[in-house]
C-alpha positions as CSV (number, residue, x, y, z in Angstrom):
1,M,80.7,54.0,131.1
2,Y,80.7,56.6,128.3
3,C,79.8,60.2,129.1
4,S,77.7,61.9,126.4
5,K,75.7,65.0,127.1
6,K,77.5,67.6,125.5
7,L,74.7,67.6,122.7
8,S,72.1,69.1,125.1
9,N,74.4,70.4,127.9
10,S,77.3,72.5,128.4
11,F,80.5,71.0,129.7
12,E,80.0,72.5,133.1
13,V,76.3,71.3,133.5
14,C,77.3,67.8,132.1
15,F,80.2,67.5,134.7
16,R,77.3,67.6,137.6
17,T,76.9,63.9,136.7
18,H,80.2,63.5,138.4
19,A,78.3,61.7,140.9
20,L,78.5,58.9,138.5
21,L,82.2,58.3,139.3
22,D,81.9,59.1,142.8
23,Q,79.0,56.5,143.5
24,H,80.5,54.0,141.5
25,L,83.9,54.1,143.1
26,E,82.2,53.9,146.6
27,G,79.8,51.1,145.4
28,W,82.7,49.4,143.7
29,N,85.1,49.5,147.1
30,E,82.2,47.9,148.9
31,S,81.4,45.3,146.2
32,L,84.8,44.2,145.5
33,K,85.2,43.2,149.1
34,E,83.5,40.1,147.7
35,L,85.2,38.1,145.1
36,A,82.2,37.6,143.0
37,F,82.1,41.3,142.1
38,K,85.6,41.2,140.7
39,S,84.1,40.4,137.3
40,R,82.3,43.9,137.1
41,K,84.1,45.8,134.5
42,F,83.6,49.2,132.7
43,I,85.3,51.3,130.3
44,W,85.9,55.1,130.0
45,E,85.8,57.6,127.0
46,E,86.8,61.3,126.9
47,M,89.5,62.7,129.3
48,S,87.8,66.1,129.5
49,Y,85.2,64.9,131.9
50,L,87.5,62.4,133.9
51,E,90.3,65.4,134.4
52,R,87.3,67.7,135.6
53,W,86.3,65.1,138.0
54,W,90.0,64.3,139.1
55,R,90.3,68.1,140.1
56,D,87.8,67.8,143.0
57,A,88.3,63.9,143.8
58,S,89.8,63.2,147.1
59,A,92.9,61.3,147.5
60,A,91.2,58.1,148.6
61,K,89.2,58.2,145.3
62,K,91.9,58.9,143.1
63,E,93.7,55.7,144.4
64,S,90.7,53.9,144.0
65,F,90.3,54.9,140.5
66,I,94.1,54.1,139.6
67,N,93.7,50.6,141.3
68,L,90.5,49.8,139.1
69,V,92.4,50.9,136.0
70,Q,95.7,49.0,136.9
71,N,93.7,45.7,137.6
72,G,91.8,45.9,134.5
73,E,88.3,46.4,135.9
74,L,88.1,49.9,134.5
75,E,89.4,50.4,131.1
76,I,90.4,53.9,129.7
77,V,89.8,54.0,125.7
78,G,90.3,56.4,123.1
79,R,92.7,58.6,125.4
80,G,91.4,61.7,123.7
81,W,90.3,64.8,125.4
82,V,87.0,64.2,123.5
83,M,85.7,61.9,121.0
84,N,86.3,64.1,117.9
85,D,84.5,64.4,114.8
86,E,86.1,63.1,111.6
87,A,84.6,65.5,108.9
88,N,85.1,68.5,109.8
89,S,87.9,68.6,112.3
90,H,91.4,69.4,110.9
91,Y,94.0,66.8,111.4
92,F,96.1,69.5,113.5
93,A,93.4,69.9,115.9
94,I,92.7,66.0,116.1
95,I,96.3,65.4,117.2
96,E,96.3,68.2,119.5
97,Q,93.2,66.9,121.3
98,I,94.4,63.2,121.4
99,T,97.9,64.3,122.6
100,E,96.3,66.4,125.4
101,G,94.1,63.8,126.7
102,N,97.0,61.1,126.3
103,L,99.5,63.3,128.3
104,W,97.1,64.0,130.9
105,L,96.1,60.3,131.3
106,N,99.8,59.0,131.1
107,E,101.0,61.8,133.8
108,T,98.1,61.1,136.0
109,C,97.4,57.1,135.9
110,G,100.4,56.0,134.0
111,V,98.5,54.1,131.3
112,V,98.6,54.4,127.5
113,P,95.3,52.8,126.0
114,K,95.6,50.9,122.7
115,N,92.1,50.5,121.9
116,S,89.6,53.3,120.4
117,W,85.8,53.6,121.0
118,V,84.3,55.8,118.4
119,I,80.8,54.9,118.4
120,D,78.8,58.3,118.2
121,L,80.4,60.2,115.0
122,F,78.5,60.6,111.9
123,G,80.5,58.7,109.4
124,Y,84.4,57.7,109.8
125,S,87.6,59.1,107.7
126,P,90.4,56.6,107.0
127,T,92.6,59.4,108.2
128,M,91.7,59.0,111.6
129,A,92.4,55.2,111.3
130,Y,95.9,56.1,110.1
131,L,96.5,58.5,112.8
132,F,95.4,55.9,115.5
133,R,97.8,53.3,113.9
134,R,100.6,56.0,114.1
135,M,99.7,56.8,117.7
136,G,100.2,53.2,118.9
137,F,96.6,52.1,118.9
138,E,95.8,48.3,117.8
139,N,92.3,48.2,117.6
140,M,89.2,50.3,117.1
141,L,85.5,50.0,117.4
142,I,82.9,52.0,115.0
143,Q,79.2,52.2,114.8
144,R,77.5,54.9,112.8
145,T,78.2,53.7,109.1
146,H,75.4,53.6,106.4
147,Y,72.9,51.0,107.1
148,E,73.2,49.7,103.5
149,L,77.0,49.2,103.8
150,K,76.3,47.3,107.3
151,K,73.9,44.7,105.6
152,E,76.6,44.0,102.8
153,L,79.3,43.5,105.1
154,A,77.0,41.4,107.6
155,L,75.9,39.5,104.5
156,Y,79.6,38.1,104.2
157,R,80.6,38.4,107.6
158,N,82.9,41.1,107.0
159,L,81.8,43.4,109.8
160,E,85.5,43.0,111.4
161,F,88.3,44.1,109.1
162,V,91.6,45.3,108.5
163,W,91.4,49.1,107.7
164,R,94.2,49.9,105.3
165,Q,95.0,53.4,103.8
166,S,94.4,53.0,99.9
167,W,98.0,54.1,98.9
168,D,99.6,51.5,101.4
169,A,101.3,48.7,99.7
170,E,103.3,47.8,102.7
171,E,100.7,46.9,105.2
172,T,102.2,49.7,107.5
173,T,98.9,51.3,108.2
174,D,96.8,48.4,109.0
175,M,94.2,49.1,111.8
176,F,92.0,46.2,113.0
177,A,88.4,47.6,113.3
178,H,85.1,46.3,114.7
179,M,81.9,47.7,113.2
180,M,78.7,47.3,115.2
181,P,76.0,45.7,113.0
182,F,72.7,47.5,114.2
183,Y,71.0,50.9,114.3
184,S,72.3,52.1,117.6
185,Y,74.7,51.5,120.5
186,D,72.1,51.1,123.1
187,I,71.1,48.1,124.9
188,P,68.0,47.4,122.6
189,H,70.2,47.4,119.4
190,T,73.5,45.6,121.0
191,C,72.5,42.3,122.2
192,G,70.9,41.0,118.8
193,P,68.9,41.5,115.7
194,E,65.5,41.9,117.7
195,P,65.2,45.3,119.5
196,A,61.9,44.4,121.1
197,I,63.6,41.3,122.8
198,C,66.9,43.2,123.7
199,F,64.9,46.0,125.0
200,Q,63.8,43.5,127.9
201,F,67.3,43.0,129.2
202,D,67.9,47.0,129.8
203,F,67.2,46.4,133.5
204,A,67.8,50.2,134.2
205,R,64.4,50.7,132.5
206,T,62.7,48.3,135.1
207,Y,63.2,50.9,137.8
208,G,61.9,54.1,136.1
209,F,65.2,55.6,135.5
210,T,65.5,58.4,133.2
211,Y,64.5,56.7,130.1
212,E,62.1,57.1,127.2
213,R,59.0,54.8,127.2
214,C,59.2,51.2,125.4
215,P,58.2,51.5,121.8
216,W,57.7,47.7,121.7
217,G,55.5,47.4,124.7
218,E,57.2,44.9,126.9
219,Y,59.2,46.3,129.6
220,P,62.1,44.5,131.4
221,Q,61.4,42.2,134.3
222,E,63.5,41.2,137.2
223,T,65.5,37.9,136.8
224,T,64.6,35.5,139.7
225,P,65.5,31.6,140.1
226,E,62.0,31.1,138.8
227,N,62.4,32.9,135.4
228,V,66.2,32.8,134.8
229,K,66.1,29.9,132.6
230,E,63.7,31.1,130.4
231,R,65.2,34.7,130.4
232,A,68.8,33.3,129.8
233,L,67.8,31.3,126.9
234,K,65.9,34.1,125.3
235,L,69.1,36.5,125.7
236,L,71.4,33.6,124.4
237,D,69.3,33.2,121.3
238,Q,69.9,36.9,120.6
239,Y,73.6,36.6,121.2
240,R,73.6,33.4,118.6
241,K,71.7,35.3,116.1
242,K,74.2,38.3,116.2
243,S,77.0,36.0,116.2
244,T,76.1,34.7,112.5
245,L,77.1,38.0,111.3
246,Y,80.9,37.6,112.5
247,R,83.6,35.2,111.8
248,T,84.8,33.9,115.2
249,N,83.1,32.7,118.2
250,T,84.0,35.7,120.3
251,L,81.2,38.3,120.5
252,L,80.9,41.6,121.8
253,I,77.7,43.0,123.6
254,P,78.0,46.5,124.9
255,L,75.8,47.4,127.8
256,G,75.4,51.0,128.1
257,D,73.8,54.2,126.5
258,D,74.1,58.1,126.5
259,F,73.0,59.4,130.1
260,C,73.5,55.9,131.6
261,Y,74.7,54.6,134.9
262,V,74.3,58.0,136.5
263,T,73.4,56.3,140.0
264,V,75.0,53.2,141.7
265,D,71.4,51.9,141.9
266,E,71.0,51.8,138.1
267,A,74.5,50.2,137.7
268,E,73.4,47.5,140.4
269,A,70.3,46.9,138.5
270,Q,72.1,45.9,135.3
271,F,74.8,44.0,137.2
272,R,72.7,42.2,139.5
273,N,70.3,40.7,136.8
274,Y,73.0,40.0,134.2
275,Q,75.0,38.2,136.7
276,L,71.9,35.9,137.5
277,L,71.7,35.4,133.4
278,L,75.3,34.9,133.1
279,D,75.7,32.4,135.8
280,Y,73.0,30.4,134.3
281,I,74.4,30.2,130.9
282,N,77.9,29.4,132.0
283,S,76.5,26.6,134.2
284,D,74.6,24.7,131.7
285,P,77.2,22.8,129.6
286,D,74.7,21.8,126.9
287,L,74.5,25.5,126.1
288,I,78.2,25.3,124.8
289,A,78.6,29.3,125.7
290,E,80.8,31.3,128.3
291,A,79.6,34.7,128.9
292,K,81.2,37.3,131.2
293,F,81.8,40.9,131.6
294,G,84.6,42.3,130.2
295,T,86.2,45.5,128.6
296,L,87.1,46.3,125.0
297,E,90.5,45.0,125.9
298,D,89.4,41.9,127.2
299,Y,87.4,41.4,123.7
300,F,90.0,42.2,121.4
301,R,92.5,40.2,123.4
302,T,90.1,37.0,123.2
303,L,89.6,37.8,119.5
304,R,93.2,37.6,118.5
305,E,93.8,34.7,120.6
306,E,91.2,32.8,118.8
307,A,92.3,34.3,115.4
308,D,95.8,32.8,116.0
309,R,94.4,29.4,116.7
310,V,91.7,29.4,114.1
311,N,92.2,30.4,110.3
312,Y,89.4,32.3,109.3
313,S,90.9,33.4,105.9
314,R,88.9,32.7,102.9
315,P,90.2,31.8,99.4
316,N,91.7,34.8,97.3
317,E,90.8,37.1,100.0
318,I,93.4,40.2,100.8
319,G,94.2,39.9,104.5
320,S,97.0,41.4,106.4
321,I,99.8,40.5,108.4
322,E,98.7,42.5,111.2
323,I,96.0,39.7,112.3
324,G,94.9,36.7,110.2
325,G,91.6,35.5,109.1
326,F,89.8,39.0,108.4
327,P,89.7,41.1,104.9
328,S,91.3,44.3,104.2
329,L,89.3,47.4,103.5
330,S,90.2,50.8,102.2
331,G,88.1,54.0,102.1
332,D,85.9,56.0,104.1
333,F,82.5,55.6,105.7
334,F,80.7,58.8,104.6
335,T,77.9,59.9,104.0
336,Y,76.4,58.2,107.0
337,A,72.3,57.3,106.7
338,D,70.7,55.2,109.5
339,R,67.6,54.7,107.7
340,Q,65.9,55.1,104.1
341,Q,67.5,58.1,102.5
342,D,68.3,60.1,105.9
343,Y,71.6,61.3,104.9
344,W,73.6,63.0,107.7
345,S,75.3,65.7,105.5
346,G,73.9,68.8,106.7
347,Y,76.5,69.0,109.6
348,Y,79.4,69.5,107.1
349,V,78.3,73.1,106.8
350,S,76.0,73.9,109.7
351,R,77.0,76.9,111.9
352,P,79.8,78.0,109.4
353,F,80.8,81.0,111.7
354,F,82.2,78.7,114.4
355,K,83.6,76.3,112.1
356,A,85.6,79.5,111.0
357,V,86.5,80.6,114.6
358,D,87.8,76.8,115.0
359,R,90.2,77.2,112.2
360,V,91.2,80.6,113.4
361,L,92.1,79.2,116.8
362,E,94.0,76.2,115.5
363,Q,96.3,78.7,113.7
364,T,96.6,81.1,116.5
365,L,97.5,78.3,118.9
366,R,100.1,77.0,116.6
367,G,101.7,80.4,116.4
368,A,101.5,80.8,120.2
369,D,103.0,77.3,120.8
370,M,105.8,78.3,118.7
371,M,106.4,81.5,120.3
372,M,106.4,79.8,123.7
373,A,109.1,77.4,122.5
374,F,111.3,80.2,121.3
375,L,110.9,81.8,124.6
376,L,111.9,78.8,126.4
377,G,115.2,78.8,124.5
378,H,115.6,82.7,124.8
379,C,114.6,83.8,128.3
380,Q,117.5,83.9,130.9
381,K,116.2,86.6,133.2
382,P,113.9,85.8,136.2
383,Q,111.6,88.7,135.1
384,C,111.0,87.0,131.7
385,E,110.4,83.7,133.2
386,R,107.5,85.2,135.0
387,L,105.9,85.7,131.6
388,L,106.2,82.0,130.7
389,T,105.0,81.0,134.2
390,G,102.0,83.3,133.9
391,F,100.6,82.2,130.5
392,S,101.6,78.4,130.6
393,Y,98.3,77.6,132.1
394,K,96.5,80.0,129.7
395,L,98.1,78.0,126.5
396,A,97.0,74.9,128.3
397,A,93.3,76.3,128.9
398,A,93.2,77.5,125.2
399,R,94.3,73.9,124.0
400,R,91.9,72.3,125.8
401,N,88.9,74.5,124.7
402,L,90.2,73.9,121.3
403,A,90.0,70.1,121.9
404,L,86.7,70.3,123.4
405,F,85.2,71.9,120.3
406,Q,86.3,69.0,118.2
407,R,83.7,66.8,119.9
408,H,81.3,65.2,117.4
409,D,78.5,67.7,118.7
410,G,81.0,70.6,118.8
411,V,82.5,71.4,115.3
412,T,79.6,69.7,113.8
413,G,77.3,72.3,114.9
414,T,74.7,69.9,115.9
415,A,74.5,70.9,119.7
416,K,71.6,72.9,121.0
417,D,72.3,76.7,120.8
418,H,73.1,77.2,124.5
419,V,75.8,74.7,124.1
420,V,77.2,76.2,121.0
421,N,77.4,79.5,122.6
422,D,79.4,77.9,125.4
423,Y,81.6,76.6,122.8
424,G,81.9,80.0,121.3
425,V,82.6,81.7,124.5
426,R,85.5,79.3,125.4
427,M,87.0,79.7,122.0
428,H,86.9,83.5,122.2
429,I,88.5,83.5,125.6
430,A,91.3,81.4,124.2
431,L,91.9,83.8,121.4
432,Q,92.1,86.8,123.7
433,D,94.3,85.0,125.9
434,L,96.6,83.8,123.0
435,Q,96.7,87.0,121.4
436,I,97.9,89.0,124.5
437,F,100.5,86.5,125.1
438,M,101.8,86.6,121.7
439,S,102.0,90.3,121.7
440,K,104.2,90.3,124.8
441,A,106.2,87.6,123.5
442,V,106.9,89.5,120.4
443,E,108.5,92.3,122.7
444,V,110.6,89.9,124.5
445,L,112.0,88.2,121.3
446,L,112.6,91.6,119.6
447,G,114.5,92.8,122.9
448,I,112.1,95.7,123.6
449,R,111.4,94.6,127.1
450,H,112.4,91.7,129.5
451,E,110.5,92.4,132.4
452,K,107.2,91.7,130.9
453,N,104.9,89.6,132.8
454,E,101.2,88.6,132.7
455,Q,99.7,91.9,134.4
456,N,101.9,94.5,132.2
457,P,100.2,95.8,129.0
458,S,102.1,95.3,125.5
459,Q,102.6,98.0,123.2
460,F,101.6,95.6,120.4
461,E,98.1,94.6,119.5
462,A,96.7,92.0,117.1
463,A,95.4,93.3,113.8
464,Q,92.2,91.7,114.0
465,V,90.0,91.9,117.2
466,R,86.7,90.2,118.0
467,S,84.3,92.1,120.6
468,K,82.4,89.0,121.7
469,Y,82.2,85.4,120.8
470,D,79.7,85.8,118.0
471,A,81.1,88.9,116.5
472,Q,83.0,88.9,113.3
473,P,86.6,90.1,113.4
474,V,87.3,93.6,112.8
475,H,90.5,95.0,111.6
476,K,92.0,97.7,113.8
477,A,92.8,101.0,112.0
478,M,96.4,102.0,112.6
479,S,97.0,105.6,113.4
480,A,98.9,107.5,110.6
481,H,99.2,111.1,111.7
482,E,101.8,113.4,110.0
483,G,105.3,112.6,111.3
484,T,104.5,109.3,112.9
485,V,106.0,105.8,112.4
486,Q,104.1,102.6,113.2
487,T,105.5,99.2,113.5
488,V,104.3,96.3,112.1
489,V,105.7,92.7,113.1
490,I,104.7,89.8,111.0
491,F,105.1,86.2,112.5
492,N,105.6,83.3,110.2
493,P,105.1,80.0,112.1
494,L,105.9,77.9,109.1
495,E,109.2,76.2,108.3
496,Q,109.6,77.9,105.0
497,T,110.0,81.5,103.8
498,R,106.8,83.1,102.7
499,H,106.3,85.9,100.2
500,E,102.9,87.4,100.5
501,V,100.8,90.6,99.9
502,V,100.0,92.0,103.4
503,M,96.9,94.2,104.1
504,V,97.2,97.0,106.7
505,I,94.1,99.2,107.8
506,V,95.2,103.0,108.3
507,D,93.1,106.1,109.1
508,R,94.5,108.2,106.3
509,P,95.9,107.5,102.9
510,E,99.0,109.4,103.2
511,V,101.5,106.8,104.2
512,T,104.6,104.8,103.2
513,I,105.9,101.2,103.8
514,L,109.3,100.5,104.7
515,D,111.0,97.2,105.7
516,S,113.5,96.6,108.7
517,N,116.3,98.1,107.1
518,W,114.2,101.5,106.0
519,T,114.2,100.4,102.5
520,C,111.0,101.3,100.7
521,V,108.3,98.8,99.6
522,R,105.9,99.2,96.9
523,S,102.4,99.5,98.1
524,Q,99.0,100.7,96.9
525,I,96.2,102.5,99.0
526,S,92.4,101.7,98.5
527,P,89.3,103.2,100.2
528,E,87.4,100.8,102.2
529,M,83.6,101.2,101.4
530,Q,80.7,101.1,103.9
531,Q,77.0,101.0,103.0
532,H,75.0,103.5,105.3
533,Y,71.3,103.3,105.2
534,S,69.3,106.2,106.3
535,S,65.6,107.1,106.3
536,K,65.9,108.9,102.8
537,E,68.2,106.5,100.6
538,D,71.3,104.7,101.1
539,E,74.7,106.3,100.8
540,T,78.2,104.8,100.2
541,L,80.7,106.2,102.7
542,F,84.7,105.8,102.7
543,S,85.8,105.2,106.2
544,V,89.5,104.2,106.3
545,D,92.1,103.3,104.0
546,I,93.4,99.8,103.1
547,V,97.1,99.5,102.3
548,Y,98.1,96.4,100.2
549,T,101.9,96.1,99.9
550,G,104.2,94.3,97.5
551,K,104.9,90.8,98.4
552,L,106.7,91.0,101.8
553,R,109.3,88.3,103.0
554,S,108.8,86.9,106.3
555,P,111.6,84.0,107.2
556,P,110.7,80.6,108.4
557,L,109.7,80.3,112.0
558,G,110.7,84.1,112.4
559,L,109.6,87.7,113.1
560,Q,109.9,90.3,110.5
561,T,109.4,94.0,111.1
562,Y,108.0,96.6,108.7
563,Y,107.0,100.3,109.3
564,V,104.0,102.5,108.3
565,A,105.1,106.0,108.0
566,N,103.5,109.3,107.2
567,G,105.8,111.9,106.0
568,F,108.8,109.9,105.3
569,A,110.7,111.7,102.6
570,G,112.9,109.1,101.1
571,C,110.1,107.1,99.6
572,E,106.9,107.4,97.6
573,K,103.5,107.4,99.3
574,A,101.3,104.5,98.6
575,T,99.8,104.4,95.0
576,P,96.3,105.4,95.1
577,A,93.9,102.8,93.6
578,E,91.5,103.8,90.6
579,V,88.1,103.2,91.9
580,K,85.2,102.3,89.7
581,W,81.8,101.4,90.9
582,F,78.3,100.4,89.4
583,V,75.8,101.2,92.2
584,P,72.3,102.9,91.6
585,S,73.1,105.4,94.3
586,S,74.0,108.8,93.0
587,N,75.2,109.9,96.5
588,I,79.0,108.8,96.3
589,S,81.5,111.4,96.6
590,C,85.1,110.4,95.5
591,P,87.6,110.7,98.5
592,K,90.9,112.1,98.2
593,P,93.5,111.2,96.8
594,Y,91.6,108.7,94.6
595,T,90.1,108.8,91.1
596,C,86.6,107.7,90.6
597,S,84.5,106.9,87.6
598,R,81.1,104.8,87.1
599,M,81.5,101.5,85.2
600,E,80.0,101.6,81.8
601,G,78.5,98.5,79.7
602,E,76.4,95.6,81.0
603,E,79.4,93.7,82.1
604,A,82.6,93.9,84.3
605,I,85.5,91.4,84.1
606,I,88.4,90.9,86.4
607,S,91.4,88.8,85.1
608,T,94.5,87.2,86.1
609,R,96.8,84.5,84.6
610,H,94.6,81.8,86.1
611,Q,91.0,82.9,86.1
612,T,88.6,85.4,84.5
613,L,85.4,86.5,86.4
614,T,82.4,88.0,84.5
615,F,79.5,89.5,86.3
616,S,76.4,91.5,85.4
617,M,76.1,95.4,86.2
618,K,72.5,94.8,86.9
619,D,72.3,91.9,89.3
620,C,75.7,91.0,90.3
621,Y,75.6,87.6,88.5
622,R,78.8,86.1,88.4
623,E,80.4,83.6,86.1
624,L,83.8,82.3,86.8
625,V,85.9,80.7,84.4
626,I,88.9,79.0,86.1
627,P,91.4,77.2,83.8
628,M,93.5,76.4,86.8
629,A,92.8,75.6,90.4
630,A,92.1,79.0,92.0
631,I,90.1,80.8,94.7
632,M,88.8,84.3,94.5
633,A,86.8,86.3,96.8
634,L,84.9,89.2,95.7
635,L,82.6,91.9,97.3
636,C,79.7,93.0,95.0
637,L,77.7,96.3,96.2
């Protein structure tokens, strides 16, 4: 039972399939009154949908659900908030989303899964296998890997292996992995190598449920006492053919798909027909086979027990002390291709705006979490505790919205537009809530006010703001009128001292920068240029000014205060930059207090100790020479 609708529907729309759990619990409770139905089993992946269902579930449904989990009839796999992507997601966000799902699951159901079900990603990273092992997982199942690689591994029966980090000589990172052998994870591609035959055993399609037409022309038929032998032998033949790709006599046959098991009738169609087929297989000793419903835990446990009894190791094969009889493998499974030369690599860069918002939300969430930890140790007064109580649920919501975007159709940018917009709105709300919390937390930590709560406004504002979910961030211009002093607080969430140049936007250039001891700080002021287009010609205007400070020091895990003053007699004002441009427009006036000139020659060169950048005055063509690793960002008018 694997919910996967986020590709085409938003989270709340997808949740409308909550009847999937409601009806199954009701049907299960009725069916389990009969001992024969005890064999029916499911797995569930992604805690986000489960938590959403749990909120509205009755006490009786919750109790039934927990009983099924504890009895092993329903296995929770993966324990993450979502099934995250492994190419675009940062390891910080991956750890956050798995932690969020695991904490909720453990607190709610008291279980800690040890099997991972990651079937729908577009390639796999060894980093994820490493994290799984460190998190206590024992087994993982993967599906979408290059089809040529699958053929190579299947040829030598190496589709089950021990995934090891390339730098690990001590075998401390070994993770047992099962790779599915065929094109997809739906029933036509899981029972055996011939999808036209396997399709005939997807019994939900018999009753006209929401599925596509059969591309092979032969639909499933109801299993009856008259045809059960013929149908069972045909199905078992596919099982035997599939088993030749693996080493052991234990075989996994997933029965499911996207948009599957939405109604009890659909589930009943699968269970009823398969029960007849399995009963026939088990009743004939000449077939030498035993087939039954099971969970992922049932499969891996049975396989490991067999591996303990039978030595499947091969001569000169590098194995593992984790589990005997299987080869070790190191490396990643990128780039994924499912057929011909159809490489799935576009999602590495698709929807770059939202990929960038994802990273901003990650760092903002980390900063907010650090401030929350400081406040928990700092706050003593009841008034201060109201701030913690008021924002704790918003921090949790922000964490879950970040986790939701790590889904393999979220951060990848592969979902439909309206789904991506839903992700964007959620992240935007999360950013706003976190910035409001951090601004109020700064006041409390600096001792400015202790009576702050969720409703009271803060005198601090974020340096960057976003007007809506799909807008670029804008730096807020700081008012620098004569005789005023503005406070800038820098928060360093890292465990080491940082020395960095800081940029501050001001509305006039006559400013001075001072540190918390009122000591002068060297700084430079530069104009911000904006291109304005009119009906006649374009004109470059100078709007606000940018102050670049010398390298400011911020202590580890601490706050550092600086001041932007206008009219402070004890310090020199920020040094105006020398402005040079090379644009065809002649409608450029040099603003005070800057000195401006036009660039001469055919090329302009910018150099540092690490790199030299040369670009043409005509077409802004750039040539970058980098003797050392470095990154440079330029704006070319």
